[in-house]
Residue frames as a rotation matrix with the C-alpha (Angstrom) as fourth column:
MET 1
0.585 -0.471 -0.660 87.75
0.124 0.857 -0.501 142.68
0.801 0.211 0.560 82.01
LYS 2
-0.499 -0.818 0.286 89.98
-0.137 -0.252 -0.958 144.37
0.856 -0.518 0.014 84.56
LYS 3
-0.143 0.539 0.830 87.17
-0.969 -0.248 -0.006 144.49
0.202 -0.805 0.558 87.09
ASN 4
0.810 0.477 -0.341 86.50
-0.449 0.879 0.161 140.79
0.376 0.023 0.926 86.54
LYS 5
0.191 -0.839 -0.509 90.15
0.285 0.544 -0.789 139.90
0.939 0.006 0.343 87.11
GLU 6
-0.579 -0.350 0.737 90.33
-0.524 -0.532 -0.665 142.03
0.625 -0.771 0.124 90.23
GLN 7
0.346 0.804 0.484 87.30
-0.929 0.222 0.295 140.16
0.129 -0.552 0.824 91.56
GLN 8
0.759 -0.142 -0.635 88.94
-0.005 0.975 -0.223 136.80
0.651 0.173 0.739 90.78
TYR 9
-0.272 -0.961 0.038 92.11
0.058 -0.056 -0.997 137.91
0.960 -0.269 0.071 92.53
LEU 10
-0.419 0.167 0.892 90.24
-0.834 -0.460 -0.305 139.02
0.360 -0.872 0.332 95.65
LEU 11
0.689 0.725 0.002 88.22
-0.686 0.650 0.328 135.79
0.236 -0.227 0.945 95.80
LEU 12
0.492 -0.604 -0.627 91.38
0.246 0.787 -0.565 133.69
0.835 0.124 0.536 95.60
SER 13
-0.521 -0.722 0.455 93.13
-0.190 -0.422 -0.887 135.83
0.832 -0.549 0.083 98.22
ASP 14
-0.008 0.626 0.780 90.15
-0.972 -0.189 0.141 135.52
0.236 -0.757 0.610 100.58
GLU 15
0.856 0.346 -0.386 90.06
-0.301 0.938 0.172 131.74
0.421 -0.031 0.906 100.18
ILE 16
0.032 -0.934 -0.355 93.79
0.286 0.349 -0.892 131.48
0.958 -0.073 0.278 100.93
TYR 17
-0.552 -0.201 0.809 93.33
-0.576 -0.610 -0.545 133.66
0.603 -0.766 0.221 104.04
ILE 18
0.421 0.803 0.423 90.40
-0.891 0.278 0.359 131.56
0.170 -0.528 0.832 105.30
ASN 19
0.733 -0.212 -0.646 92.35
0.063 0.967 -0.245 128.33
0.677 0.139 0.722 104.71
ASN 20
-0.353 -0.933 0.078 95.30
0.075 -0.111 -0.991 129.71
0.933 -0.344 0.109 106.67
GLU 21
-0.246 0.364 0.898 92.97
-0.908 -0.411 -0.082 130.55
0.339 -0.836 0.432 109.56
PHE 22
0.818 0.567 -0.099 91.67
-0.521 0.803 0.289 126.96
0.243 -0.185 0.952 109.56
ILE 23
0.355 -0.776 -0.521 95.23
0.223 0.612 -0.759 125.60
0.908 0.153 0.390 109.42
SER 24
-0.554 -0.578 0.599 96.27
-0.383 -0.463 -0.800 127.65
0.739 -0.672 0.035 112.44
LYS 25
0.121 0.707 0.697 93.20
-0.983 -0.011 0.182 126.59
0.136 -0.707 0.694 114.41
ILE 26
0.899 0.258 -0.353 93.51
-0.258 0.965 0.046 122.87
0.352 0.050 0.934 113.62
ASP 27
0.048 -0.972 -0.229 97.28
0.064 0.232 -0.971 122.90
0.997 0.032 0.073 114.19
SER 28
-0.482 -0.228 0.846 96.70
-0.721 -0.446 -0.531 124.19
0.498 -0.866 0.051 117.71
GLU 29
0.436 0.771 0.464 94.29
-0.899 0.397 0.186 121.30
-0.041 -0.498 0.866 118.41
ILE 30
0.611 -0.245 -0.753 96.58
-0.177 0.885 -0.432 118.48
0.772 0.397 0.497 117.28
GLY 31
0.622 -0.336 0.707 98.11
-0.767 -0.082 0.636 116.74
-0.156 -0.938 -0.309 120.28
ASN 32
0.635 -0.390 -0.667 100.78
-0.221 0.735 -0.640 114.55
0.740 0.554 0.381 118.67
GLU 33
-0.455 -0.853 0.257 103.19
-0.492 0.000 -0.871 114.99
0.742 -0.522 -0.420 121.58
LYS 34
-0.191 0.490 0.851 100.50
-0.942 0.152 -0.299 113.97
-0.276 -0.858 0.433 124.06
PHE 35
0.810 0.513 -0.284 99.58
-0.581 0.766 -0.275 110.98
0.076 0.388 0.918 121.89
SER 36
0.207 -0.826 -0.524 103.21
-0.274 0.465 -0.842 109.82
0.939 0.317 -0.130 121.68
GLU 37
-0.630 -0.424 0.651 103.55
-0.704 -0.042 -0.709 110.02
0.328 -0.905 -0.271 125.45
ARG 38
0.169 0.798 0.579 100.33
-0.893 0.373 -0.254 108.07
-0.418 -0.474 0.775 125.96
VAL 39
0.677 -0.016 -0.736 101.49
-0.484 0.743 -0.462 105.42
0.554 0.669 0.495 123.46
ARG 40
-0.409 -0.899 -0.157 104.54
-0.359 0.317 -0.878 104.80
0.839 -0.303 -0.452 125.64
ASN 41
-0.570 0.269 0.776 102.32
-0.803 0.021 -0.596 104.55
-0.177 -0.963 0.204 128.72
GLN 42
0.540 0.835 -0.107 99.90
-0.831 0.509 -0.224 102.22
-0.133 0.210 0.969 126.95
SER 43
0.270 -0.541 -0.797 102.76
-0.400 0.690 -0.603 99.95
0.876 0.482 -0.030 125.93
GLN 44
-0.765 -0.588 0.263 103.92
-0.440 0.180 -0.880 99.72
0.470 -0.789 -0.396 129.52
LYS 45
-0.258 0.761 0.595 100.40
-0.881 0.067 -0.468 99.09
-0.396 -0.645 0.653 130.80
MET 46
0.668 0.503 -0.548 99.78
-0.704 0.666 -0.246 96.36
0.241 0.550 0.799 128.24
SER 47
-0.235 -0.826 -0.513 103.09
-0.358 0.564 -0.744 94.69
0.904 0.009 -0.428 129.16
GLU 48
-0.833 -0.041 0.552 101.93
-0.553 0.085 -0.829 94.62
-0.013 -0.996 -0.093 132.77
LYS 49
0.108 0.984 0.142 98.45
-0.938 0.148 -0.315 93.43
-0.331 -0.099 0.938 131.81
VAL 50
0.515 0.086 -0.853 99.53
-0.571 0.776 -0.267 90.43
0.639 0.625 0.449 129.70
GLU 51
-0.638 -0.738 -0.218 101.94
-0.255 0.470 -0.845 89.38
0.726 -0.484 -0.488 132.46
GLN 52
-0.600 0.515 0.612 99.06
-0.737 -0.058 -0.673 89.61
-0.311 -0.855 0.415 134.94
ILE 53
0.465 0.810 -0.357 96.86
-0.885 0.424 -0.191 87.51
-0.003 0.405 0.915 132.65
TYR 54
0.002 -0.571 -0.821 99.64
-0.399 0.753 -0.524 84.93
0.917 0.328 -0.226 132.28
ASN 55
-0.887 -0.403 0.226 100.01
-0.337 0.230 -0.913 84.63
0.316 -0.886 -0.340 136.05
MET 56
-0.214 0.895 0.392 96.24
-0.897 -0.021 -0.442 84.31
-0.387 -0.446 0.807 136.49
PHE 57
0.562 0.377 -0.736 96.13
-0.694 0.700 -0.171 81.39
0.451 0.607 0.655 134.04
VAL 58
-0.303 -0.793 -0.529 99.17
-0.259 0.602 -0.755 79.71
0.917 -0.092 -0.388 135.62
THR 59
-0.975 -0.123 0.186 97.86
-0.200 0.112 -0.973 80.03
0.099 -0.986 -0.134 139.17
GLU 60
-0.463 0.881 -0.096 94.20
0.650 0.411 0.640 79.56
0.603 0.234 -0.762 138.20
ASP 61
-0.876 0.129 -0.465 93.42
0.252 -0.700 -0.668 82.85
-0.412 -0.702 0.581 139.87
THR 62
-0.300 0.867 0.397 89.69
0.938 0.193 0.287 83.53
0.173 0.459 -0.872 139.51
ARG 63
-0.163 0.220 -0.962 89.73
0.473 -0.838 -0.273 87.18
-0.866 -0.499 0.033 140.53
THR 64
0.697 0.488 0.526 88.40
0.701 -0.308 -0.644 89.75
-0.153 0.817 -0.556 138.07
ALA 65
-0.450 -0.893 -0.025 91.00
0.831 -0.429 0.354 91.84
-0.327 0.138 0.935 136.28
SER 66
0.417 0.542 -0.729 90.37
0.246 -0.840 -0.483 95.52
-0.875 0.022 -0.484 135.61
TRP 67
-0.111 -0.396 0.912 90.65
0.982 0.098 0.162 96.72
-0.154 0.913 0.378 132.00
ILE 68
0.772 0.548 -0.322 89.79
0.515 -0.836 -0.190 100.37
-0.374 -0.020 -0.927 132.62
GLU 69
0.221 -0.765 -0.605 93.33
-0.219 -0.643 0.734 101.73
-0.950 -0.030 -0.310 132.15
ILE 70
-0.674 -0.444 0.590 93.81
0.406 0.445 0.798 99.74
-0.617 0.778 -0.120 128.95
ALA 71
-0.002 0.798 0.602 90.43
0.997 0.046 -0.058 100.83
-0.074 0.600 -0.796 127.55
ASN 72
0.512 0.213 -0.832 90.94
0.368 -0.930 -0.011 104.51
-0.776 -0.301 -0.555 128.41
PHE 73
-0.525 -0.816 -0.242 93.61
0.077 -0.328 0.941 104.86
-0.848 0.476 0.235 125.74
SER 74
-0.783 0.269 0.560 91.34
0.615 0.202 0.762 103.97
0.092 0.942 -0.324 122.82
ALA 75
0.277 0.924 -0.263 88.46
0.945 -0.312 -0.098 105.91
-0.173 -0.221 -0.960 124.35
ASP 76
0.302 -0.240 -0.923 90.62
0.198 -0.931 0.307 109.05
-0.932 -0.276 -0.234 124.29
PHE 77
-0.376 -0.707 -0.599 92.25
-0.429 -0.440 0.789 108.63
-0.821 0.554 -0.138 120.88
LYS 78
-0.422 0.145 0.895 90.31
0.585 0.797 0.147 106.30
-0.692 0.586 -0.421 118.56
SER 79
0.626 0.777 0.064 88.21
0.554 -0.386 -0.738 109.03
-0.549 0.497 -0.672 116.94
GLU 80
0.753 -0.379 -0.538 91.24
-0.508 -0.855 -0.109 111.11
-0.419 0.355 -0.836 115.96
TYR 81
-0.137 -0.985 -0.106 94.02
-0.903 0.080 0.423 108.57
-0.408 0.154 -0.900 115.47
TYR 82
-0.352 -0.027 0.935 92.70
0.003 1.000 0.030 105.06
-0.936 0.013 -0.352 114.83
ARG 83
-0.827 0.004 -0.563 92.19
-0.557 -0.146 0.817 104.02
-0.079 0.989 0.123 111.21
GLU 84
0.211 0.965 0.156 88.81
-0.796 0.263 -0.545 102.85
-0.567 -0.009 0.824 109.97
ILE 85
-0.932 -0.363 -0.013 88.62
-0.300 0.751 0.588 99.33
-0.203 0.552 -0.809 108.57
PRO 86
-0.300 0.871 -0.389 85.64
-0.754 0.033 0.656 97.80
0.584 0.491 0.647 106.75
LEU 87
0.333 0.559 0.759 83.29
-0.909 0.404 0.102 95.44
-0.250 -0.724 0.643 108.55
GLU 88
0.899 0.007 -0.437 84.45
-0.217 0.876 -0.431 92.51
0.380 0.482 0.789 106.41
LYS 89
-0.037 -0.993 -0.115 88.04
-0.128 0.119 -0.985 92.95
0.991 -0.022 -0.131 107.56
TYR 90
-0.314 -0.010 0.949 87.01
-0.922 -0.236 -0.307 93.38
0.227 -0.972 0.065 111.18
GLU 91
0.679 0.660 0.322 84.99
-0.709 0.703 0.055 90.18
-0.190 -0.265 0.945 111.07
GLU 92
0.666 -0.528 -0.527 87.92
-0.056 0.669 -0.742 88.39
0.744 0.523 0.415 109.45
LEU 93
-0.338 -0.884 0.322 90.25
-0.385 -0.183 -0.905 89.48
0.859 -0.429 -0.279 112.25
VAL 94
-0.354 0.238 0.905 87.94
-0.934 -0.047 -0.353 88.62
-0.042 -0.970 0.239 115.14
CYS 95
0.767 0.640 -0.049 86.83
-0.641 0.762 -0.092 85.25
-0.022 0.102 0.995 113.73
PHE 96
-0.266 -0.957 -0.117 89.51
-0.920 0.289 -0.266 82.84
0.289 0.037 -0.957 114.95
ASP 97
0.907 0.387 -0.164 89.62
-0.327 0.894 0.306 79.08
0.265 -0.224 0.938 115.24
ARG 98
-0.043 -0.995 -0.094 92.75
-0.383 0.104 -0.918 78.61
0.923 -0.003 -0.386 117.31
ASN 99
0.142 -0.015 -0.990 93.84
0.758 0.645 0.099 76.84
0.637 -0.764 0.103 120.46
THR 100
-0.093 -0.080 0.992 93.24
-0.272 -0.957 -0.102 79.26
0.958 -0.279 0.068 123.28
TYR 101
-0.713 0.049 -0.699 93.24
0.690 0.219 -0.689 79.70
0.120 -0.974 -0.190 127.01
TYR 102
-0.360 0.614 0.703 90.19
-0.093 -0.773 0.628 81.49
0.928 0.161 0.336 128.30
ASN 103
-0.593 0.312 -0.742 88.57
0.805 0.218 -0.551 82.53
-0.010 -0.925 -0.381 131.53
ALA 104
0.450 0.864 -0.227 86.29
0.862 -0.486 -0.142 85.31
-0.233 -0.132 -0.964 132.70
ASN 105
0.320 -0.401 -0.858 89.03
0.118 -0.882 0.456 87.88
-0.940 -0.247 -0.235 132.15
ALA 106
-0.017 -0.467 -0.884 90.51
-0.856 -0.450 0.254 87.14
-0.516 0.761 -0.393 128.73
ILE 107
0.886 0.104 0.451 90.91
0.160 0.846 -0.508 84.86
-0.434 0.523 0.734 125.74
ILE 108
0.332 -0.846 -0.416 94.47
-0.829 -0.472 0.299 84.32
-0.449 0.246 -0.859 124.55
GLU 109
0.736 -0.130 -0.665 96.08
-0.427 0.673 -0.604 82.08
0.525 0.729 0.439 121.95
LYS 110
0.941 -0.336 0.033 98.16
0.188 0.602 0.776 79.40
-0.281 -0.724 0.630 123.65
LYS 111
0.278 -0.887 0.370 101.22
0.936 0.164 -0.311 79.90
0.215 0.432 0.876 121.44
LEU 112
0.233 -0.146 0.962 101.03
0.113 -0.978 -0.175 83.64
0.966 0.149 -0.211 122.01
LEU 113
0.915 0.135 0.380 100.92
-0.348 -0.215 0.913 83.28
0.205 -0.967 -0.149 125.78
GLY 114
0.699 -0.714 0.044 104.05
0.630 0.643 0.436 81.11
-0.340 -0.277 0.899 125.63
ARG 115
0.104 -0.653 0.750 105.78
0.802 -0.391 -0.451 83.63
0.588 0.649 0.484 123.40
LEU 116
0.580 0.183 0.794 104.90
-0.201 -0.913 0.356 86.47
0.790 -0.366 -0.492 125.76
ASN 117
0.972 -0.214 0.099 106.45
-0.038 0.275 0.961 84.57
-0.233 -0.937 0.259 128.66
ILE 118
0.425 -0.858 0.288 109.66
0.898 0.439 -0.016 83.78
-0.113 0.266 0.958 126.73
LEU 119
-0.190 -0.479 0.857 110.09
0.638 -0.724 -0.263 87.43
0.747 0.497 0.443 125.74
LYS 120
-0.685 -0.183 -0.705 109.32
0.726 -0.255 -0.638 88.62
-0.063 -0.949 0.308 129.27
PHE 121
0.226 0.966 -0.127 106.08
0.930 -0.253 -0.267 90.38
-0.290 -0.058 -0.955 128.27
LYS 122
-0.420 -0.445 -0.791 107.96
0.186 -0.895 0.405 93.27
-0.888 0.023 0.458 126.65
VAL 123
-0.115 0.494 0.862 105.51
0.989 0.136 0.054 94.63
-0.091 0.859 -0.505 124.10
LYS 124
-0.750 -0.086 -0.656 104.74
0.118 -0.993 -0.005 97.98
-0.651 -0.081 0.755 122.53
PHE 125
0.328 0.943 -0.054 101.72
0.251 -0.142 -0.958 99.54
-0.911 0.300 -0.283 120.88
LEU 126
-0.665 -0.538 0.518 101.98
0.609 0.011 0.793 99.67
-0.433 0.843 0.320 117.09
CYS 127
-0.899 0.437 0.020 98.65
-0.339 -0.726 0.599 101.04
0.276 0.532 0.801 115.81
GLY 128
-0.632 0.752 0.187 94.91
0.082 0.305 -0.949 100.96
-0.771 -0.584 -0.254 116.31
PHE 129
-0.894 0.446 0.050 91.86
0.059 0.006 0.998 100.27
0.445 0.895 -0.031 114.15
VAL 130
-0.638 0.769 0.048 88.19
-0.241 -0.140 -0.960 100.96
-0.732 -0.624 0.274 114.62
CYS 131
-0.869 0.486 -0.087 85.10
0.058 0.276 0.959 99.53
0.491 0.829 -0.269 112.94
GLN 132
0.089 0.988 0.130 81.65
0.029 -0.133 0.991 100.77
0.996 -0.085 -0.040 113.92
ASN 133
0.422 -0.019 0.906 83.05
-0.778 -0.520 0.352 101.79
0.465 -0.854 -0.234 117.31
GLU 134
0.979 -0.195 0.065 84.69
0.140 0.864 0.484 98.38
-0.150 -0.465 0.873 117.85
VAL 135
0.575 -0.818 -0.024 88.41
-0.815 -0.575 0.068 98.56
-0.070 -0.020 -0.997 118.61
ILE 136
0.871 -0.491 -0.019 91.35
0.487 0.869 -0.090 96.42
0.060 0.069 0.996 117.55
GLU 137
0.693 -0.719 -0.048 94.88
-0.676 -0.671 0.304 97.31
-0.251 -0.179 -0.951 118.67
VAL 138
0.802 -0.517 -0.299 98.08
0.192 0.698 -0.690 95.88
0.565 0.496 0.659 117.20
TYR 139
0.735 -0.613 0.290 101.11
-0.548 -0.283 0.787 95.24
-0.401 -0.737 -0.544 119.40
GLU 140
0.604 -0.631 -0.487 104.61
-0.170 0.495 -0.852 94.04
0.779 0.598 0.191 118.64
PHE 141
0.793 -0.435 -0.426 107.28
0.598 0.425 0.679 92.42
-0.114 -0.794 0.598 120.76
ARG 142
0.801 -0.541 -0.258 110.22
-0.479 -0.836 0.266 94.64
-0.359 -0.089 -0.929 121.60
ASP 143
-0.218 -0.953 0.212 112.69
-0.656 0.304 0.691 91.84
-0.723 0.011 -0.691 120.86
SER 144
-0.570 0.096 0.816 110.89
0.495 0.832 0.248 90.20
-0.656 0.546 -0.522 117.94
ASN 145
-0.941 0.233 -0.246 109.09
-0.338 -0.599 0.726 91.03
0.022 0.766 0.642 114.71
ASP 146
-0.649 0.744 -0.160 106.00
0.709 0.667 0.228 89.09
0.277 0.034 -0.960 115.75
LEU 147
-0.776 0.504 0.379 102.73
-0.509 -0.856 0.097 90.99
0.373 -0.118 0.920 115.97
PHE 148
-0.694 0.663 -0.282 99.56
0.713 0.686 -0.143 90.28
0.099 -0.300 -0.949 117.87
ILE 149
-0.467 0.616 0.634 96.17
-0.116 -0.754 0.647 91.92
0.876 0.229 0.424 118.16
PHE 150
-0.902 0.329 -0.281 94.09
0.324 0.086 -0.942 92.87
-0.286 -0.940 -0.184 121.16
ILE 151
-0.463 0.838 0.288 90.33
0.292 -0.162 0.942 92.88
0.836 0.521 -0.170 120.55
LEU 152
-0.869 -0.040 0.493 88.86
-0.373 -0.602 -0.706 95.19
0.325 -0.798 0.508 123.14
ASN 153
-0.048 0.981 0.185 85.22
-0.870 -0.132 0.475 94.06
0.491 -0.138 0.860 123.22
ASN 154
0.879 0.386 -0.279 85.98
-0.216 0.845 0.490 90.49
0.425 -0.370 0.826 124.33
LYS 155
0.498 -0.751 0.433 89.51
-0.807 -0.219 0.548 91.04
-0.317 -0.623 -0.716 125.72
SER 156
0.851 -0.165 0.498 91.10
0.263 0.956 -0.133 88.55
-0.454 0.244 0.857 123.35
PHE 157
0.220 -0.888 -0.403 94.67
-0.738 -0.422 0.527 88.22
-0.638 0.181 -0.749 122.08
PHE 158
0.785 0.001 0.619 95.83
0.328 0.847 -0.417 86.47
-0.525 0.531 0.665 118.89
PHE 159
-0.397 -0.916 0.061 98.94
0.409 -0.117 0.905 86.40
-0.821 0.385 0.421 116.72
LEU 160
0.611 0.467 -0.639 98.63
-0.380 -0.535 -0.755 88.59
-0.694 0.704 -0.149 113.62
ASN 161
0.037 -0.590 0.806 99.91
0.509 0.705 0.493 86.30
-0.860 0.392 0.327 110.89
GLU 162
-0.867 -0.468 -0.170 100.99
0.079 -0.468 0.880 87.29
-0.492 0.750 0.443 107.39
GLU 163
-0.618 0.707 0.345 97.60
0.664 0.234 0.710 86.37
0.421 0.668 -0.614 105.95
ASP 164
0.240 0.724 -0.647 95.86
0.947 -0.320 -0.007 88.43
-0.212 -0.611 -0.762 108.63
ARG 165
-0.266 -0.475 -0.839 97.98
0.373 -0.853 0.365 91.49
-0.889 -0.216 0.404 107.76
LYS 166
-0.683 0.026 0.730 96.68
0.728 -0.053 0.684 91.63
0.057 0.998 0.018 104.19
ASP 167
-0.018 0.668 0.744 94.93
0.542 -0.619 0.569 94.96
0.840 0.413 -0.351 103.42
LEU 168
0.767 0.218 -0.604 95.96
0.638 -0.355 0.683 96.39
-0.066 -0.909 -0.412 106.80
ASP 169
0.351 -0.659 0.665 97.96
-0.025 -0.717 -0.697 99.60
0.936 0.228 -0.268 107.09
LEU 170
0.654 -0.149 -0.742 100.25
0.717 0.436 0.544 98.81
0.242 -0.888 0.392 110.01
SER 171
-0.331 -0.763 0.555 102.08
0.476 -0.643 -0.600 102.12
0.815 0.065 0.576 110.00
LYS 172
-0.824 -0.064 -0.562 102.06
0.546 -0.355 -0.759 104.49
-0.151 -0.933 0.328 112.94
ASN 173
0.238 0.968 0.074 98.73
0.971 -0.238 -0.016 106.19
0.002 0.076 -0.997 113.61
ASN 174
-0.896 -0.424 0.128 98.59
0.428 -0.904 0.001 109.87
0.115 0.056 0.992 112.73
SER 175
-0.448 0.749 -0.488 95.97
0.167 -0.466 -0.869 112.44
-0.878 -0.470 0.084 113.63
ASN 176
-0.062 0.501 0.863 93.26
0.988 0.155 -0.019 112.72
-0.144 0.851 -0.505 110.98
LYS 177
0.817 0.278 -0.505 93.42
0.277 -0.958 -0.079 116.46
-0.506 -0.076 -0.859 111.68
SER 178
-0.165 -0.950 -0.265 96.97
-0.098 -0.252 0.963 116.41
-0.981 0.185 -0.052 110.28
SER 179
-0.520 0.044 0.853 95.57
0.777 0.439 0.451 115.09
-0.355 0.897 -0.263 107.01
ILE 180
0.609 0.787 0.102 93.10
0.778 -0.568 -0.267 117.97
-0.152 0.242 -0.958 106.88
VAL 181
0.535 -0.493 -0.686 95.94
-0.088 -0.840 0.535 120.45
-0.841 -0.225 -0.493 107.42
GLU 182
-0.536 -0.792 0.292 98.02
0.178 0.231 0.956 118.89
-0.825 0.564 0.017 104.64
ASP 183
-0.126 0.594 0.794 95.06
0.982 0.191 0.014 119.01
-0.143 0.782 -0.607 102.26
LEU 184
0.832 0.461 -0.308 94.49
0.450 -0.886 -0.109 122.70
-0.323 -0.048 -0.945 103.03
ARG 185
0.158 -0.867 -0.473 98.17
-0.175 -0.496 0.850 123.51
-0.972 -0.051 -0.230 102.55
ALA 186
-0.616 -0.328 0.716 98.20
0.564 0.451 0.692 121.70
-0.550 0.830 -0.092 99.21
LYS 187
0.334 0.827 0.452 95.10
0.940 -0.259 -0.221 123.62
-0.066 0.499 -0.864 98.16
ASN 188
0.757 -0.092 -0.646 96.73
0.089 -0.966 0.243 126.92
-0.647 -0.242 -0.723 99.12
ARG 189
-0.369 -0.929 0.023 99.77
0.087 -0.010 0.996 126.07
-0.925 0.370 0.085 97.02
ARG 190
-0.414 0.308 0.857 97.49
0.900 0.278 0.335 125.56
-0.135 0.910 -0.392 94.02
LEU 191
0.679 0.731 -0.074 95.61
0.722 -0.682 -0.118 128.78
-0.137 0.026 -0.990 94.76
ASN 192
0.376 -0.626 -0.683 98.84
-0.023 -0.743 0.668 130.79
-0.926 -0.236 -0.293 95.08
LYS 193
-0.649 -0.597 0.472 100.01
0.412 0.245 0.878 129.43
-0.640 0.764 0.087 91.75
LYS 194
-0.013 0.751 0.660 96.72
0.995 -0.059 0.086 130.44
0.103 0.657 -0.747 90.19
LEU 195
0.705 0.262 -0.659 96.99
0.468 -0.870 0.155 133.83
-0.533 -0.418 -0.736 91.86
GLU 196
-0.226 -0.913 -0.340 100.29
0.155 -0.379 0.913 134.48
-0.962 0.154 0.227 90.07
THR 197
-0.861 -0.149 0.486 98.71
0.469 0.133 0.873 134.03
-0.194 0.980 -0.045 86.65
VAL 198
0.054 0.998 0.024 95.24
0.931 -0.042 -0.363 135.50
-0.362 0.042 -0.931 87.13
LYS 199
0.132 -0.052 -0.990 96.57
0.047 -0.997 0.059 139.02
-0.990 -0.054 -0.129 86.42
THR 200
-0.430 -0.507 -0.747 97.87
-0.662 -0.385 0.643 138.23
-0.613 0.771 -0.170 82.97
ASP 201
-0.835 0.146 0.530 96.05
0.366 0.868 0.337 135.15
-0.411 0.475 -0.778 81.73
LEU 202
-0.420 0.708 -0.568 93.46
-0.774 -0.606 -0.184 135.98
-0.474 0.362 0.803 79.09
THR 203
0.169 0.569 0.804 90.79
0.083 0.805 -0.587 133.74
-0.982 0.166 0.089 77.61
ASN 204
-0.528 -0.419 0.739 91.11
0.690 0.295 0.661 132.77
-0.495 0.859 0.133 73.95
ASP 205
0.326 0.731 0.599 88.20
0.935 -0.343 -0.090 134.96
0.140 0.589 -0.796 72.82
ILE 206
0.859 -0.074 -0.506 89.72
0.131 -0.925 0.357 138.03
-0.494 -0.373 -0.785 74.51
GLN 207
-0.154 -0.988 0.005 93.13
0.156 -0.019 0.988 137.30
-0.976 0.153 0.157 73.00
ILE 208
-0.288 0.125 0.950 91.55
0.943 0.211 0.258 137.09
-0.168 0.969 -0.179 69.54
VAL 209
0.757 0.639 0.136 89.76
0.650 -0.758 -0.058 140.42
0.066 0.132 -0.989 70.01
LEU 210
0.638 -0.575 -0.512 92.91
-0.046 -0.692 0.721 142.12
-0.769 -0.436 -0.468 71.29
LYS 211
-0.364 -0.786 0.500 94.98
0.492 0.294 0.819 140.70
-0.791 0.544 0.280 68.43
GLU 212
0.038 0.473 0.880 92.48
0.989 -0.146 0.036 142.01
0.146 0.869 -0.473 65.87
TYR 213
0.918 0.313 -0.244 92.38
0.368 -0.902 0.227 145.34
-0.149 -0.298 -0.943 67.67
PHE 214
0.230 -0.925 -0.301 96.16
0.080 -0.290 0.954 145.57
-0.970 -0.244 0.007 67.69
GLU 215
-0.450 -0.374 0.811 96.35
0.785 0.267 0.559 144.75
-0.426 0.888 0.174 63.98
LYS 216
0.457 0.736 0.499 93.72
0.874 -0.475 -0.099 147.35
0.165 0.481 -0.861 63.26
ILE 217
0.929 -0.099 -0.356 95.45
0.041 -0.930 0.366 150.22
-0.367 -0.355 -0.860 65.02
SER 218
-0.011 -0.995 0.103 98.84
0.237 0.098 0.967 149.10
-0.972 0.035 0.234 63.69
SER 219
-0.208 -0.018 0.978 97.58
0.957 0.203 0.208 149.52
-0.202 0.979 -0.025 60.13
VAL 220
0.813 0.535 -0.230 96.64
0.500 -0.844 -0.195 153.17
-0.298 0.044 -0.953 60.64
ASP 221
0.391 -0.665 0.636 98.83
0.513 -0.416 -0.751 155.65
0.764 0.620 0.178 58.78
PHE 222
0.048 -0.445 -0.894 101.29
0.999 0.001 0.053 156.69
-0.023 -0.896 0.444 61.45
LEU 223
-0.873 -0.479 0.092 101.87
0.485 -0.873 0.049 160.24
0.057 0.087 0.995 60.21
ASP 224
-0.500 0.751 0.431 98.20
-0.105 -0.547 0.830 161.04
0.860 0.370 0.352 59.67
GLU 225
0.563 0.826 -0.030 96.82
-0.153 0.140 0.978 159.47
0.812 -0.546 0.205 62.79
LEU 226
-0.415 -0.888 -0.199 99.75
0.057 0.193 -0.979 159.74
0.908 -0.418 -0.030 65.21
GLN 227
-0.666 0.169 0.727 97.79
-0.717 -0.414 -0.561 161.09
0.206 -0.894 0.397 68.15
ASN 228
0.419 0.908 -0.023 94.94
-0.887 0.414 0.205 158.65
0.196 -0.066 0.978 67.67
VAL 229
0.391 -0.361 -0.847 97.34
-0.041 0.912 -0.408 155.70
0.920 0.194 0.342 67.46
ASP 230
-0.689 -0.700 0.190 99.13
-0.178 -0.091 -0.980 156.77
0.703 -0.709 -0.062 70.63
GLU 231
-0.318 0.659 0.681 95.86
-0.948 -0.225 -0.224 156.95
0.005 -0.717 0.697 72.49
GLN 232
0.668 0.614 -0.420 94.69
-0.651 0.756 0.071 153.60
0.362 0.226 0.905 71.19
THR 233
0.059 -0.748 -0.661 98.04
0.012 0.663 -0.749 151.93
0.998 0.036 0.048 71.92
ASN 234
-0.757 -0.324 0.567 98.05
-0.498 -0.274 -0.823 153.23
0.422 -0.905 0.046 75.50
ILE 235
0.189 0.909 0.371 94.58
-0.982 0.182 0.054 151.80
-0.019 -0.374 0.927 76.00
LEU 236
0.667 0.025 -0.745 95.75
-0.298 0.925 -0.236 148.43
0.683 0.379 0.624 74.68
LYS 237
-0.399 -0.901 -0.170 98.83
-0.078 0.218 -0.973 148.46
0.914 -0.374 -0.157 76.90
ALA 238
-0.533 0.267 0.803 96.65
-0.838 -0.296 -0.457 149.24
0.116 -0.917 0.381 79.91
MET 239
0.574 0.815 -0.072 94.41
-0.810 0.579 0.094 146.29
0.118 0.004 0.993 79.03
LEU 240
0.560 -0.419 -0.714 97.33
-0.038 0.849 -0.528 143.92
0.827 0.323 0.460 78.63
ASN 241
-0.561 -0.801 -0.208 99.12
0.271 0.060 -0.961 144.99
0.782 -0.596 0.183 81.83
ILE 242
0.522 0.825 0.218 96.47
-0.048 -0.227 0.973 144.82
0.852 -0.518 -0.079 84.49
LYS 243
-0.656 -0.752 0.072 97.86
-0.055 -0.047 -0.997 145.79
0.753 -0.658 -0.010 87.85
ILE 244
0.564 0.819 -0.102 96.14
0.000 0.123 0.992 144.51
0.825 -0.560 0.070 90.92
THR 245
-0.522 -0.765 0.376 97.46
-0.364 -0.199 -0.910 145.43
0.771 -0.612 -0.175 94.36
């Protein structure tokens, strides 16, 4: 029994150690500070891009706009930070029947373009979604609670209305590696708690045997069998107080 408990203890200790090694490794790979800095840059770049698109529509400029800088952000971070959404939701978001302006560079809802102009194109990145490698980014106005989406594959912009927001987690994106770390830490807390009791916890069948054994040696005539009782009691005490270092 003691050997079995020592083995349990060592297995639990090893698992905790391995989990801690994984936690340290993954923690070193998480680039939350870099992501936050890039979010600020992306917000600034998108502000500049929608103003450029507005001016191109107003002046009927037919030149081709470059989207490389805008697209680089999701290319770098979508796998680690963007949240997965089901295909049904993606199709719901990209299927719009609204009044739009469109040219070779972009498609944009007319009301949204007017709103962008009124609020001086001051927008900021809110969060990103991905579905089968297709990207949708959500932006908000700095001076308004209105939200709009940017659909990368066809460079389109639409208001994100209340109905559109249903079943969408619009909170800040976090690294999926952070979730792995939290899961491992929670597991280690459970393992440490189990580790504290593995030394003394006994199964019901063992407790029954020990109880019967204790009753048996307790019934021995103390004066006649003093030495035998002492030996038996010491054995029992040793069994009940397993020490694992």
